[in-house]
VODOGU-439044 format. One record per residue (C-alpha): residue number from 1; residue in three letters; x, y, z. Coordinates in nm, 2 decimals. Layout:
N
> NUM, Ala, X, Y, Z
...
This chain:
514
> 1, Ser, 2.89, 5.71, 5.59
> 2, Thr, 3.14, 5.55, 5.82
> 3, Glu, 3.42, 5.66, 5.60
> 4, Thr, 3.30, 6.02, 5.59
> 5, Phe, 3.26, 6.02, 5.97
> 6, Gly, 3.60, 5.87, 6.02
> 7, Ser, 3.75, 6.14, 5.79
> 8, Phe, 3.57, 6.41, 5.98
> 9, Lys, 3.69, 6.26, 6.31
> 10, Leu, 4.05, 6.25, 6.19
> 11, Ser, 4.03, 6.61, 6.06
> 12, Tyr, 3.88, 6.73, 6.39
> 13, Tyr, 4.15, 6.55, 6.59
> 14, Asn, 4.43, 6.70, 6.38
> 15, Glu, 4.28, 7.05, 6.42
> 16, Tyr, 4.24, 6.99, 6.79
> 17, Lys, 4.60, 6.88, 6.82
> 18, Ser, 4.72, 7.19, 6.63
> 19, Tyr, 4.52, 7.41, 6.87
> 20, Leu, 4.65, 7.22, 7.17
> 21, Arg, 5.01, 7.25, 7.04
> 22, Met, 4.95, 7.63, 6.99
> 23, Val, 4.81, 7.67, 7.34
> 24, Val, 5.10, 7.48, 7.49
> 25, Trp, 5.35, 7.70, 7.31
> 26, Leu, 5.17, 8.01, 7.42
> 27, Leu, 5.17, 7.90, 7.78
> 28, Leu, 5.54, 7.81, 7.76
> 29, Ile, 5.63, 8.15, 7.61
> 30, Leu, 5.41, 8.33, 7.87
> 31, Phe, 5.57, 8.13, 8.14
> 32, Leu, 5.92, 8.22, 8.03
> 33, Lys, 5.82, 8.58, 7.97
> 34, Leu, 6.01, 8.58, 7.65
> 35, Asn, 6.33, 8.68, 7.82
> 36, Val, 6.62, 8.49, 7.94
> 37, Ile, 6.67, 8.69, 8.26
> 38, Ser, 6.32, 8.60, 8.38
> 39, Ala, 6.38, 8.24, 8.29
> 40, Thr, 6.70, 8.24, 8.49
> 41, Ala, 6.52, 8.41, 8.78
> 42, Trp, 6.25, 8.15, 8.76
> 43, Phe, 6.50, 7.87, 8.76
> 44, Lys, 6.67, 8.02, 9.07
> 45, Ser, 6.34, 8.06, 9.24
> 46, Met, 6.23, 7.70, 9.15
> 47, Phe, 6.53, 7.55, 9.31
> 48, Leu, 6.60, 7.79, 9.60
> 49, Thr, 6.27, 7.85, 9.77
> 50, Pro, 6.00, 7.60, 9.88
> 51, Glu, 5.73, 7.85, 9.78
> 52, Ser, 5.83, 7.82, 9.42
> 53, Phe, 5.74, 7.46, 9.40
> 54, Cys, 5.38, 7.58, 9.42
> 55, Gly, 5.45, 7.83, 9.15
> 56, Leu, 5.43, 8.12, 9.40
> 57, Ile, 5.64, 8.44, 9.40
> 58, Pro, 5.76, 8.51, 9.76
> 59, Pro, 5.58, 8.79, 9.94
> 60, Gly, 5.72, 9.14, 9.92
> 61, His, 5.79, 9.11, 9.55
> 62, Lys, 5.84, 9.46, 9.39
> 63, Leu, 5.76, 9.62, 9.73
> 64, Pro, 5.99, 9.82, 9.96
> 65, Phe, 6.23, 9.62, 10.18
> 66, Gly, 6.05, 9.50, 10.49
> 67, Tyr, 5.72, 9.40, 10.33
> 68, His, 5.82, 9.04, 10.29
> 69, Lys, 5.73, 8.93, 10.65
> 70, Gln, 5.63, 9.05, 10.99
> 71, Pro, 5.91, 9.18, 11.21
> 72, Leu, 6.04, 9.00, 11.51
> 73, Pro, 5.93, 9.12, 11.86
> 74, Asp, 6.00, 9.48, 11.94
> 75, Met, 6.35, 9.61, 12.01
> 76, Glu, 6.45, 9.65, 12.37
> 77, Thr, 6.44, 10.00, 12.52
> 78, Ile, 6.77, 10.07, 12.70
> 79, Pro, 6.77, 10.29, 13.01
> 80, Asn, 6.93, 10.62, 12.93
> 81, Asp, 7.15, 10.60, 13.25
> 82, Ile, 7.29, 10.25, 13.18
> 83, Asp, 7.65, 10.21, 13.28
> 84, Ile, 7.92, 10.11, 13.04
> 85, Ala, 7.98, 9.76, 13.20
> 86, Thr, 7.62, 9.66, 13.19
> 87, Phe, 7.58, 9.80, 12.84
> 88, His, 7.88, 9.61, 12.71
> 89, His, 7.77, 9.28, 12.86
> 90, Arg, 7.41, 9.31, 12.76
> 91, Tyr, 7.44, 9.45, 12.40
> 92, Val, 7.80, 9.42, 12.27
> 93, Lys, 7.94, 9.09, 12.38
> 94, Pro, 7.87, 8.79, 12.15
> 95, Glu, 7.61, 8.64, 12.38
> 96, Gly, 7.41, 8.96, 12.38
> 97, Phe, 7.50, 9.15, 12.06
> 98, Arg, 7.18, 9.33, 11.96
> 99, Pro, 7.05, 9.68, 11.90
> 100, Gly, 6.84, 9.88, 12.14
> 101, Val, 6.66, 10.21, 12.16
> 102, Phe, 6.71, 10.50, 12.40
> 103, Arg, 6.40, 10.71, 12.43
> 104, Gly, 6.43, 11.08, 12.48
> 105, Met, 6.81, 11.08, 12.53
> 106, Gln, 6.86, 11.41, 12.34
> 107, Ser, 6.52, 11.57, 12.42
> 108, Asp, 6.68, 11.85, 12.63
> 109, Ser, 6.97, 11.93, 12.38
> 110, Ile, 7.00, 12.26, 12.20
> 111, Ala, 6.99, 12.06, 11.88
> 112, Val, 6.64, 11.93, 11.93
> 113, Lys, 6.51, 12.26, 12.06
> 114, Gln, 6.68, 12.51, 11.83
> 115, Trp, 6.80, 12.35, 11.50
> 116, Thr, 6.56, 12.52, 11.26
> 117, Asp, 6.67, 12.60, 10.91
> 118, Asp, 6.70, 12.97, 10.99
> 119, Tyr, 6.92, 12.90, 11.30
> 120, Leu, 7.14, 12.65, 11.11
> 121, Asn, 7.19, 12.89, 10.82
> 122, Lys, 7.28, 13.19, 11.04
> 123, Thr, 7.50, 12.99, 11.28
> 124, Phe, 7.67, 12.72, 11.07
> 125, Gly, 7.59, 12.81, 10.71
> 126, Phe, 7.95, 12.88, 10.62
> 127, Tyr, 8.05, 12.51, 10.66
> 128, Lys, 8.10, 12.29, 10.36
> 129, Val, 7.91, 11.96, 10.37
> 130, Leu, 7.89, 11.64, 10.17
> 131, Thr, 7.56, 11.54, 10.01
> 132, Glu, 7.42, 11.22, 9.85
> 133, Val, 7.10, 11.13, 9.66
> 134, Lys, 6.80, 11.04, 9.87
> 135, Arg, 6.75, 10.70, 9.73
> 136, Glu, 7.10, 10.57, 9.80
> 137, Gln, 7.28, 10.40, 9.51
> 138, Arg, 7.64, 10.37, 9.61
> 139, Leu, 7.77, 10.22, 9.28
> 140, Lys, 7.59, 10.48, 9.07
> 141, Tyr, 7.59, 10.81, 9.26
> 142, Gly, 7.88, 10.95, 9.47
> 143, Lys, 7.91, 11.24, 9.71
> 144, Arg, 7.88, 11.60, 9.62
> 145, Leu, 8.02, 11.92, 9.78
> 146, Asn, 7.79, 12.20, 9.90
> 147, Lys, 7.78, 12.48, 10.15
> 148, Leu, 7.53, 12.42, 10.42
> 149, Ser, 7.37, 12.76, 10.35
> 150, Lys, 7.32, 12.67, 9.98
> 151, Phe, 7.18, 12.32, 10.08
> 152, Leu, 6.93, 12.48, 10.32
> 153, Gly, 6.81, 12.70, 10.04
> 154, Glu, 6.73, 12.42, 9.80
> 155, Tyr, 6.70, 12.09, 9.98
> 156, Asn, 6.32, 12.10, 9.99
> 157, Thr, 6.31, 12.09, 9.61
> 158, Thr, 6.61, 11.87, 9.52
> 159, Asn, 6.70, 11.51, 9.56
> 160, Gln, 6.99, 11.57, 9.79
> 161, Tyr, 7.05, 11.51, 10.16
> 162, Val, 7.35, 11.59, 10.38
> 163, Val, 7.57, 11.31, 10.53
> 164, Thr, 7.90, 11.46, 10.64
> 165, Ile, 8.13, 11.49, 10.94
> 166, Leu, 7.97, 11.69, 11.22
> 167, Pro, 8.12, 12.04, 11.22
> 168, Asp, 8.32, 12.11, 11.54
> 169, Asp, 8.12, 12.43, 11.61
> 170, Met, 7.79, 12.22, 11.62
> 171, Arg, 7.92, 11.97, 11.87
> 172, His, 7.85, 12.16, 12.19
> 173, Glu, 7.48, 12.15, 12.11
> 174, Val, 7.44, 11.77, 12.11
> 175, His, 7.46, 11.55, 12.42
> 176, Met, 7.70, 11.26, 12.47
> 177, Pro, 7.52, 10.94, 12.59
> 178, Pro, 7.62, 10.87, 12.96
> 179, Phe, 7.76, 10.52, 12.88
> 180, Leu, 8.01, 10.68, 12.64
> 181, Gln, 8.14, 10.94, 12.89
> 182, Cys, 8.37, 10.72, 13.09
> 183, Gly, 8.60, 10.42, 13.05
> 184, Thr, 8.71, 10.23, 12.74
> 185, Tyr, 8.45, 10.37, 12.50
> 186, Ser, 8.52, 10.73, 12.59
> 187, Lys, 8.89, 10.68, 12.50
> 188, Asn, 8.81, 10.54, 12.16
> 189, Leu, 8.55, 10.78, 12.01
> 190, Leu, 8.62, 10.79, 11.63
> 191, Glu, 8.38, 11.00, 11.44
> 192, Leu, 8.06, 11.21, 11.45
> 193, Asn, 7.83, 11.23, 11.15
> 194, Phe, 7.56, 11.49, 11.06
> 195, Trp, 7.26, 11.39, 10.86
> 196, Met, 6.99, 11.62, 10.72
> 197, Ser, 6.71, 11.58, 10.46
> 198, Ser, 6.36, 11.70, 10.37
> 199, Gly, 6.24, 11.34, 10.41
> 200, Gly, 6.20, 11.05, 10.17
> 201, Thr, 6.55, 10.91, 10.21
> 202, Ala, 6.61, 10.54, 10.18
> 203, Ser, 6.95, 10.38, 10.26
> 204, Gln, 7.07, 10.06, 10.10
> 205, Val, 7.07, 9.75, 10.31
> 206, His, 7.42, 9.78, 10.47
> 207, Tyr, 7.63, 9.75, 10.78
> 208, Asp, 7.89, 9.98, 10.93
> 209, Ala, 8.24, 9.89, 11.06
> 210, Asp, 8.21, 10.07, 11.39
> 211, His, 7.96, 10.06, 11.68
> 212, Asn, 7.74, 10.37, 11.66
> 213, Val, 7.46, 10.55, 11.83
> 214, His, 7.22, 10.72, 11.59
> 215, Cys, 7.04, 11.01, 11.75
> 216, Leu, 6.74, 11.17, 11.58
> 217, Leu, 6.71, 11.55, 11.64
> 218, Ala, 6.42, 11.63, 11.41
> 219, Gly, 6.16, 11.44, 11.20
> 220, Ala, 6.10, 11.06, 11.21
> 221, Lys, 6.30, 10.76, 11.09
> 222, Ser, 6.23, 10.39, 11.06
> 223, Phe, 6.51, 10.12, 11.12
> 224, Phe, 6.50, 9.77, 10.99
> 225, Met, 6.77, 9.57, 11.18
> 226, Met, 6.91, 9.24, 11.07
> 227, His, 7.15, 9.01, 11.27
> 228, Pro, 7.47, 8.90, 11.09
> 229, Arg, 7.34, 8.55, 11.07
> 230, Glu, 7.12, 8.68, 10.79
> 231, Tyr, 7.42, 8.78, 10.57
> 232, His, 7.39, 8.48, 10.34
> 233, Lys, 7.03, 8.56, 10.26
> 234, Leu, 7.13, 8.91, 10.14
> 235, Arg, 7.45, 8.81, 9.95
> 236, Met, 7.67, 8.96, 10.22
> 237, Asp, 7.90, 8.66, 10.26
> 238, Arg, 8.21, 8.87, 10.19
> 239, Ile, 8.28, 9.05, 10.52
> 240, Glu, 8.52, 9.35, 10.50
> 241, Phe, 8.79, 9.35, 10.77
> 242, Thr, 8.76, 9.73, 10.78
> 243, Gly, 8.49, 9.96, 10.64
> 244, Ser, 8.13, 9.90, 10.57
> 245, Asn, 7.95, 9.68, 10.32
> 246, Phe, 7.62, 9.68, 10.14
> 247, Cys, 7.38, 9.47, 9.93
> 248, Pro, 7.45, 9.57, 9.57
> 249, Thr, 7.17, 9.36, 9.41
> 250, Ile, 6.88, 9.46, 9.64
> 251, Asn, 6.67, 9.77, 9.54
> 252, Gln, 6.55, 9.88, 9.88
> 253, Asn, 6.25, 10.05, 9.72
> 254, Ser, 6.13, 9.76, 9.51
> 255, Val, 6.28, 9.42, 9.60
> 256, Asp, 6.29, 9.17, 9.32
> 257, Met, 6.21, 8.85, 9.49
> 258, Glu, 6.27, 8.65, 9.17
> 259, Leu, 6.63, 8.77, 9.15
> 260, Asp, 6.68, 8.76, 9.53
> 261, Pro, 6.44, 8.49, 9.65
> 262, Leu, 6.63, 8.43, 9.98
> 263, Thr, 6.54, 8.79, 10.08
> 264, Ser, 6.19, 8.67, 10.15
> 265, Asp, 6.32, 8.47, 10.45
> 266, Val, 6.52, 8.75, 10.61
> 267, Asp, 6.43, 8.80, 10.98
> 268, Tyr, 6.44, 9.16, 11.11
> 269, Gln, 6.34, 9.39, 11.39
> 270, Trp, 6.18, 9.72, 11.32
> 271, Thr, 6.15, 10.05, 11.52
> 272, Met, 6.06, 10.41, 11.47
> 273, Leu, 6.27, 10.70, 11.62
> 274, Tyr, 6.12, 11.04, 11.70
> 275, Pro, 6.30, 11.37, 11.80
> 276, Gly, 6.53, 11.30, 12.10
> 277, Asp, 6.54, 10.92, 12.05
> 278, Cys, 6.86, 10.73, 11.98
> 279, Ile, 6.93, 10.37, 11.86
> 280, Phe, 7.24, 10.16, 11.93
> 281, Ile, 7.36, 9.99, 11.61
> 282, Pro, 7.64, 9.73, 11.67
> 283, Ser, 7.93, 9.69, 11.44
> 284, Lys, 7.85, 9.49, 11.12
> 285, Tyr, 7.48, 9.47, 11.22
> 286, Met, 7.28, 9.51, 10.90
> 287, His, 7.02, 9.78, 10.87
> 288, Gln, 6.81, 9.98, 10.63
> 289, Val, 6.69, 10.33, 10.72
> 290, Arg, 6.41, 10.56, 10.60
> 291, Ser, 6.33, 10.91, 10.69
> 292, Tyr, 5.99, 11.09, 10.70
> 293, Gly, 5.95, 11.47, 10.68
> 294, Arg, 6.23, 11.71, 10.76
> 295, Ser, 6.49, 11.51, 10.95
> 296, Ile, 6.82, 11.58, 11.13
> 297, Ser, 7.03, 11.33, 11.31
> 298, Val, 7.38, 11.28, 11.45
> 299, Thr, 7.57, 10.95, 11.48
> 300, Ile, 7.84, 10.88, 11.74
> 301, Leu, 8.09, 10.61, 11.63
> 302, Trp, 8.34, 10.43, 11.84
> 303, Asp, 8.60, 10.16, 11.79
> 304, Pro, 8.46, 9.80, 11.79
> 305, Glu, 8.81, 9.65, 11.84
> 306, Arg, 8.86, 9.82, 12.18
> 307, Asn, 8.63, 9.61, 12.40
> 308, Tyr, 8.53, 9.72, 12.75
> 309, Asn, 8.81, 9.68, 12.99
> 310, Lys, 8.75, 9.72, 13.36
> 311, Ala, 9.10, 9.85, 13.40
> 312, Asp, 9.00, 10.16, 13.21
> 313, Asp, 8.73, 10.26, 13.46
> 314, Asp, 8.80, 10.59, 13.63
> 315, Lys, 8.62, 10.62, 13.97
> 316, Thr, 8.65, 11.00, 13.95
> 317, Cys, 8.45, 11.00, 13.62
> 318, Lys, 8.08, 11.04, 13.69
> 319, Pro, 7.85, 11.01, 13.38
> 320, Gln, 7.59, 11.28, 13.37
> 321, Pro, 7.30, 11.34, 13.13
> 322, Gly, 7.34, 11.66, 12.93
> 323, Lys, 7.71, 11.66, 12.89
> 324, Arg, 7.81, 11.80, 12.55
> 325, Ile, 7.99, 11.61, 12.28
> 326, Ser, 8.24, 11.89, 12.25
> 327, Asp, 8.37, 11.80, 12.59
> 328, Phe, 8.51, 11.47, 12.47
> 329, Asn, 8.81, 11.38, 12.25
> 330, Val, 8.71, 11.24, 11.91
> 331, Val, 8.96, 11.12, 11.65
> 332, Trp, 8.82, 11.30, 11.34
> 333, His, 8.72, 11.67, 11.32
> 334, His, 8.56, 11.91, 11.08
> 335, Lys, 8.68, 12.27, 11.09
> 336, Pro, 8.57, 12.54, 10.84
> 337, Asp, 8.90, 12.55, 10.64
> 338, Asp, 8.98, 12.17, 10.64
> 339, Leu, 9.10, 12.03, 10.31
> 340, Phe, 8.96, 11.69, 10.39
> 341, Phe, 8.62, 11.57, 10.49
> 342, Asp, 8.73, 11.31, 10.74
> 343, Val, 8.45, 11.05, 10.68
> 344, Gly, 8.53, 10.69, 10.64
> 345, Tyr, 8.91, 10.70, 10.68
> 346, Ala, 9.10, 10.42, 10.84
> 347, Thr, 9.12, 10.43, 11.22
> 348, Pro, 9.47, 10.53, 11.34
> 349, His, 9.53, 10.21, 11.54
> 350, Val, 9.41, 9.99, 11.25
> 351, Leu, 9.64, 10.16, 11.01
> 352, Arg, 9.92, 10.14, 11.27
> 353, Lys, 9.86, 9.76, 11.29
> 354, Glu, 9.88, 9.73, 10.91
> 355, Leu, 10.21, 9.91, 10.90
> 356, Ile, 10.35, 9.69, 11.18
> 357, Gly, 10.24, 9.39, 10.96
> 358, Met, 10.43, 9.54, 10.67
> 359, Trp, 10.73, 9.56, 10.90
> 360, Asp, 10.70, 9.19, 10.98
> 361, Asp, 10.68, 9.10, 10.61
> 362, Trp, 10.98, 9.33, 10.55
> 363, Glu, 11.19, 9.17, 10.82
> 364, Glu, 11.10, 8.82, 10.70
> 365, Leu, 11.22, 8.91, 10.35
> 366, His, 11.55, 9.04, 10.49
> 367, Glu, 11.60, 8.71, 10.68
> 368, Lys, 11.55, 8.51, 10.37
> 369, Glu, 11.82, 8.72, 10.21
> 370, Gly, 12.06, 8.65, 10.50
> 371, Ile, 12.03, 8.99, 10.66
> 372, Lys, 11.97, 8.93, 11.03
> 373, Gln, 11.91, 9.28, 11.16
> 374, Val, 11.70, 9.54, 10.99
> 375, Lys, 11.77, 9.90, 11.08
> 376, Gly, 11.44, 10.03, 10.95
> 377, Phe, 11.26, 10.16, 10.64
> 378, Thr, 11.44, 10.44, 10.47
> 379, Tyr, 11.22, 10.73, 10.37
> 380, His, 11.21, 10.62, 10.01
> 381, Glu, 11.13, 10.26, 10.10
> 382, Phe, 10.85, 10.39, 10.32
> 383, Val, 10.72, 10.59, 10.03
> 384, Glu, 10.73, 10.29, 9.80
> 385, Leu, 10.54, 10.09, 10.05
> 386, Met, 10.27, 10.36, 10.07
> 387, Phe, 10.24, 10.35, 9.69
> 388, Ser, 10.18, 9.97, 9.72
> 389, Val, 9.86, 10.02, 9.93
> 390, Ile, 9.73, 10.35, 9.79
> 391, Lys, 9.36, 10.30, 9.68
> 392, Trp, 9.30, 10.58, 9.44
> 393, Asp, 9.42, 10.74, 9.12
> 394, Leu, 9.74, 10.94, 9.17
> 395, Ala, 9.79, 11.04, 8.80
> 396, Arg, 9.70, 11.41, 8.86
> 397, Cys, 9.88, 11.44, 9.19
> 398, Gln, 10.24, 11.48, 9.10
> 399, His, 10.38, 11.55, 9.45
> 400, Thr, 10.22, 11.28, 9.65
> 401, Glu, 10.56, 11.11, 9.67
> 402, Val, 10.70, 11.42, 9.84
> 403, Trp, 10.41, 11.43, 10.09
> 404, Ala, 10.47, 11.06, 10.18
> 405, Ala, 10.83, 11.15, 10.24
> 406, Leu, 10.73, 11.43, 10.47
> 407, Val, 10.51, 11.18, 10.66
> 408, Ala, 10.81, 10.94, 10.68
> 409, Tyr, 11.02, 11.22, 10.82
> 410, Gly, 10.76, 11.28, 11.08
> 411, Leu, 10.76, 10.91, 11.18
> 412, Asp, 11.14, 10.92, 11.22
> 413, Thr, 11.14, 11.07, 11.56
> 414, Asp, 11.51, 11.01, 11.63
> 415, Arg, 11.60, 11.16, 11.29
> 416, Asn, 11.84, 10.87, 11.20
> 417, His, 11.69, 10.85, 10.84
> 418, Ala, 11.52, 10.52, 10.92
> 419, Ile, 11.17, 10.43, 11.05
> 420, Thr, 11.20, 10.16, 11.31
> 421, Leu, 10.95, 9.91, 11.45
> 422, Asp, 10.94, 10.10, 11.78
> 423, Glu, 10.87, 10.43, 11.60
> 424, Leu, 10.58, 10.26, 11.42
> 425, Lys, 10.44, 10.12, 11.74
> 426, Asn, 10.47, 10.46, 11.92
> 427, Ser, 10.36, 10.67, 11.62
> 428, Ser, 10.10, 10.95, 11.70
> 429, Asp, 9.74, 10.94, 11.58
> 430, Asp, 9.81, 11.26, 11.39
> 431, Ala, 10.08, 11.08, 11.19
> 432, Met, 9.84, 10.79, 11.12
> 433, Lys, 9.57, 11.04, 11.01
> 434, Ala, 9.82, 11.19, 10.76
> 435, Ile, 9.89, 10.85, 10.62
> 436, Ser, 9.51, 10.78, 10.60
> 437, His, 9.47, 11.10, 10.39
> 438, Leu, 9.75, 10.97, 10.17
> 439, Thr, 9.64, 10.61, 10.11
> 440, Asp, 9.26, 10.65, 10.08
> 441, Ala, 9.08, 10.85, 9.82
> 442, Pro, 9.00, 11.21, 9.92
> 443, Asn, 8.63, 11.27, 10.01
> 444, Leu, 8.49, 11.45, 9.71
> 445, Asp, 8.68, 11.77, 9.68
> 446, Glu, 8.94, 11.62, 9.45
> 447, Gln, 9.02, 11.93, 9.24
> 448, Arg, 9.11, 12.12, 9.56
> 449, Tyr, 9.32, 11.83, 9.67
> 450, Tyr, 9.51, 11.81, 9.34
> 451, Asp, 9.56, 12.19, 9.36
> 452, Phe, 9.71, 12.13, 9.70
> 453, Cys, 9.94, 11.86, 9.56
> 454, Arg, 10.07, 12.10, 9.31
> 455, Asp, 10.10, 12.42, 9.52
> 456, Lys, 10.13, 12.33, 9.89
> 457, Phe, 10.31, 12.09, 10.12
> 458, Phe, 10.21, 12.21, 10.46
> 459, Tyr, 9.88, 12.05, 10.53
> 460, Leu, 10.03, 11.81, 10.78
> 461, Pro, 9.99, 11.80, 11.16
> 462, Pro, 10.26, 11.97, 11.37
> 463, Glu, 10.38, 11.63, 11.50
> 464, Val, 10.48, 11.54, 11.14
> 465, Ile, 10.61, 11.87, 11.02
> 466, Gly, 10.67, 12.15, 11.27
> 467, Glu, 10.75, 12.52, 11.23
> 468, Lys, 11.12, 12.45, 11.24
> 469, Glu, 11.10, 12.21, 10.94
> 470, Lys, 10.87, 12.45, 10.75
> 471, Ala, 11.13, 12.73, 10.80
> 472, Ala, 11.41, 12.50, 10.68
> 473, Ile, 11.21, 12.41, 10.37
> 474, Asn, 11.15, 12.77, 10.29
> 475, Ala, 11.52, 12.85, 10.34
> 476, Thr, 11.62, 12.56, 10.11
> 477, Gly, 11.39, 12.69, 9.85
> 478, Ser, 11.26, 12.35, 9.74
> 479, Val, 11.08, 12.09, 9.95
> 480, Val, 11.22, 11.82, 9.72
> 481, Asp, 11.58, 11.94, 9.78
> 482, Trp, 11.51, 11.95, 10.15
> 483, Ile, 11.38, 11.60, 10.15
> 484, Glu, 11.69, 11.48, 9.96
> 485, Gln, 11.91, 11.64, 10.23
> 486, Asn, 11.71, 11.48, 10.51
> 487, Gly, 11.72, 11.11, 10.44
> 488, Phe, 11.52, 11.06, 10.12
> 489, Lys, 11.75, 10.80, 9.97
> 490, Arg, 11.70, 10.58, 9.67
> 491, Pro, 11.55, 10.24, 9.75
> 492, Ser, 11.75, 9.92, 9.75
> 493, Leu, 11.69, 9.64, 9.50
> 494, Leu, 11.55, 9.44, 9.79
> 495, Ser, 11.29, 9.71, 9.88
> 496, Lys, 11.19, 9.73, 9.51
> 497, Leu, 11.13, 9.35, 9.51
> 498, Phe, 10.93, 9.37, 9.83
> 499, Val, 10.71, 9.65, 9.70
> 500, Ala, 10.65, 9.45, 9.38
> 501, Phe, 10.57, 9.14, 9.58
> 502, Arg, 10.31, 9.33, 9.79
> 503, Lys, 10.15, 9.48, 9.48
> 504, Phe, 10.13, 9.14, 9.33
> 505, Leu, 9.96, 9.00, 9.64
> 506, Phe, 9.72, 9.28, 9.73
> 507, Asp, 9.65, 9.49, 9.43
> 508, Asp, 9.82, 9.45, 9.09
> 509, Asn, 9.61, 9.72, 8.94
> 510, Gln, 9.76, 10.02, 9.12
> 511, Pro, 9.82, 10.32, 8.89
> 512, Asp, 10.17, 10.40, 8.79
> 513, Lys, 10.31, 10.72, 8.94
> 514, Asp, 10.48, 10.99, 8.73
């Protein structure tokens, strides 16, 4: 009957509607993946990338960095004999500013020809080195200490690789690039780093503060290079004035394009290095590096703030291929008995500039208090200022204040118990290095450092504390008594206010000292 058919029709419609509602809910649940994080990621993707309007996940999702798009045209090959002026204008100046590759620059070096595991173990195995995990995770895993001989015995079966300051005894076996042998750059060489692994390393996407040439001595490495204009796509908008920076959210081995959708639009250049090849990496130029097979490399870093100056040219200096790195003066060194691993410390002239800036603030504060002429920082005021900028936990180092006072004594060249502006401007690089060791966290070997703080006071360069001072300290019987007798006076109320003000401005979480 019509009534029966209508009832059946209504029942069928209601059942159909129930199924339809169920399907819609299932699709919605599937779409949101039943988790808020994915829903948030979808929302970001939906509104941040044009691809998402079509419901597409950008290419390269959950793949290693670099799979998201084809690279830009090949990197330039730089002639190995390029002169410093041409190099600076073509690759360093803003209108150039790009990386480039040197092919075969180190091919004739002892390092390329002889650095087997056996040779390194017999010749340099006594050196201590710093190691990191192969798949770099800066926020999770730090550096570890190892002897090179021990590392060589186990690196093929562990997840560690060496990244440390190049030992001084190894430097005569690596060549200095000709364009770094004369002029401005040769006078501002900062640091030499040594890298070694069994392969399979993958750095985070990062940039370095200094210009550097990375030379491969064994194995193979790939380099993904990104111009600073790509910063915003990689969440690198905060640029450090000094030091390096990296992308904390991007997993270089499996990029989540839902969480970081802009990464899919990052432009990059790509190249491979083989034994003897080098690559120039400009300061703050982002890169990601992978190694294949047993690999060894050395990086040569120089100061990016000291631009090429024609006045620095020396007509008697003739660049030559094959000159050894050991023939040139580099700021940081690594000797067998060194307490510190001098990797990543503040450049002396940058630190000097910061201290001069402190002086200007100090002078301005005095002027506000009606004091027209400032004689200088007393030793104790200098120590207080150091504590206002120290970047690591001092709780276990009870004598750091004494060490800072010794540094202050070293800066006070006229021994009038005050550190003047001229003394800061004319301070030695050795004195600045001693301050770097004080203000920045020690590289890894903290227990040894704390033992030093407790037991010894003489790990300071001769320009800071000479033999005469050491003898006087021994005669006094107490380094603290000697410091008190030689200008370590209590700070004024004004200096305490100044220190408190700097702490409030720059870091109000500094640890209290004992």
